[in-house]
N, C-alpha and C positions, 0 to 999 in steps of 0.2 A: 430292370431293377425290381426285385420281388418286394412283397409287402413288408417283410421283416427288415430288409435293408433300408427301405424308405422310413420306417419307424425309427430305426437306429439313427439315421441322419437327422430327422426332426428332433429326436430326443437330445442329441449332442448339441444341436443349435440352440435349443431352448435352455439347456444347462449352461452353455457359455453366456447366453444373454442374461440369465438370472444371476450368474456369478458376477457379471459386469455391473448389474444393478446393485449388488451387495457391496462391491468394492469401489465403484466409481466416485462417490462423493468423497471418500477418504483420500483417494489419490489426488483428486482435484484440490482438496484442502491443503495437501502437502506442497503443491506448486505455489511459488510466490505470486501474490496478487497485487497488481499496481492500483493504488487508490488515487482519488482526486488530490489528496494531500501530498502524495508522492510526486505526482505530476506538477503540482503547484510549486513545490520546492525547487524542482529542476528549473522551471521557468523563472522563478524569482532569483535564483542564483545567476542565471543568464542576464536578467534585467539589471541586477546590481552591477555587473561588469560593464554594461552598455553606458552607464552614466558615471560610475565611479572611476573608470579608467581615464576618461577625459577630465574629470574633476581633479584627479591626482596629478595629471599632466599640467593643468593650470596652476595648481598649488606649487608645483616644482619651479615654475617660472615666475608666478605672480606673488608668491608668499612674501610678506614683509619681514618675516623672521626666519632664521636658519632652520628652526625646528619645524615650522609649517612646511617649508620647502622639502625638508628631509622626509617628513611624514607623507607628503603628497607623492614623492617619488616611490616610497616603499609600498604605499597602498595601490598605486597604479600598477607596479610590477607584480604584486601579489594577486591582484584581480585578473591580470592577464593569465596567470597560471591557473587560477580558480575557474576562469571562463573556459579554458581548454578542458578541464575536468567535467564541467557541466555539458559541454558540447559532446564529449565522448559518451557520457552517460545517456544523453538524449538520443544519440544514434543507436545505442544498444537497446534502448527501451521503446524506440519508435515515437518519441515525443517531438512535436514541432516547436521550434523555438522562435521567439521574436528577433527581429533585426534592429529594432529601434526602441529607445527607452519609452516609458509611459509619459503621458502628458505632464504629470506632476514632476517626474524626474527631469524632463526637458525644461520645465520652468526653473528648477533649481540650477541647472546649467546656465540658463540665461541670467539668473541672478549673479552667478559667479563671474560671468563674462563682463557684466556691467559694473562690478565692484573692483576696487583697487585698495592697496595699502592694508592697514589693520582691518578695515571693514571686510575685505575679501577673506582674510584669515578667519574672522568670526563666522562668516557665512559658510565657508568651507567646513570648518570644524563642527558647527552646529548641525548643518544639514546631514553630513555623513554620520555624525554621532546619533542623531535621531533615527536615521535609516537602519543603522546597524543594531540599535536597541530594539527596533521593531521586528527585525528578522531573526534575532538571536533566539527568542523563545520558540519561534516557529520551527527552527532547525532542531532544537532539542526535542520538541514534540514528535517530529517525524523520525528522528533518530531512535526515540524510545519505542515507537509503535509500528514502524514500517516492517513489512514482511519481505521486502525485496532487497537482496544483497547489494545490487548496484546503487540503489537509493541510499541504503545504509552507509555505504562507503563515502558517497558524495556528502551526506549529512555530516559524517565524521570530519571530512576534510574542510567543509564549509564552517563547521563549528570552530575548528582551530584557527582558520583565517579570520573569522569575525571577532573572536575573542582577542586576537592579536591587534586587530584594527581598533577595537574599543580602547585598548590600552594606549595605542599610538595616538588616537585622537584626544584622549584625556590628557596625554602628556604635552599637548600644545598649549594648555592653559587658556584656550579660547572658547571652551565649552561653557555655556550658560545652563547649569543644571536645573535652575528654577524653571526654565522653559522647556525642559524635556517632557514628553508625554507622561501623564501620571501612571503610577504602577497599577497593575490589575490586582484587585482584591483577592484574597484567598478564597478557595472554594468553601461553600457552605458546609457546616459541620456534618450534616446528614449525607453529604456526597463526597467528603474529603477522602475517605479510605475505601470507597466502594470497589475500586478496581484492585485493591490489595487483599480482597477476601474478607472484608469486614463481616462478622457473623450477623450484624443487623441487617445486612442486605444479601441474603443467600441467593446463589445462582448468578451473581453479577461478576464472579471471578473466573468465568469460563466453564463452570461445571455444567451449565445448561447445554452448551455446545458439545461437551464430552458425552453427556447422556444421549443427546440426539444422535451423535455418531455411533454410539454403542447400539442404539435401537435400530438404526439403519443397517448396521452390519448384521445384527441378529435376524432382522427380517429377511435380508438377502440370503443368509445362511439357511434359514428354515425353508425358504422358497426353493433353493437349490436342492436341499434334502428331499423335499416333496417331489421335485422333478426327477430325482434319481430313483426314488421308490416307484413312481409311476412308470418310468422308463424300463425298469427291471421287470415290472409286471407285464408290460407290453412285449418286451423282447423275449422274456423267458417265462411264458405262462406255466402254471403248475401242471405237471403231467399226472394222468391217472385220476383226475378229479371227476367224479360222477356228475353229470349234468342232469338235474332233476327236471323231467318233462312234466308238463301238466297232464292230468288224466284225460283220457279220451272222453269226449262228451257222450252221454248216454243216448242210445237210439230212441228216436221218437216212439211214442206209445203205439202208433198204428203199424210200426214195423217189427214190434216184438212178436215172437212166436208163442 
């Protein structure tokens, strides 16, 4: 392989590398990225099924009113369907799922097993109503912000199920609303519209990231152009260019005639 061929190969390799530098971040940003919130949602949907399915089964058999028994049956059946969706999503995303409820959820199940009559109905409705109220806003947040289509679909499905379950539990007449967790206060005024492009908070609507991507692309393009120019100079040097040589040094005085 002669010198020109070696230079051509090196030039093409450098050009490909520089082009990759210019386009790599943009391509990576286009790919869905799984966040901790995404993973947490999939796990929480799974955990909900691990305790609400047996809770619904108990309500179907132990409920002291026809409505509690009916609601228990519906919630159990619907959580079986939702659990299958969570397991499918976890497999696609490589998320490890728990096989047992949390310690808090296990305590709630023990409460229900120990109760009977109207007391059981109150515990069943209250515990499930509190749990659904806690996960409902979390589902909405992930649905609004996730970049992953699998998580987005699961969040959509979970949102529909949870909203239905809230209505079902409210319909039992056994929910004590005064003992539900307090509402979270609204965001402070200076932060309320930050993510919607509030002019008081420039750069917080995603423009900083857009500028960064533009600069990365511009830098990569300039580097590729420089590599192209240098490669052309190496591969196709100008012909006929006079090479100016330095003058011959003068002869020492003792050698002059």
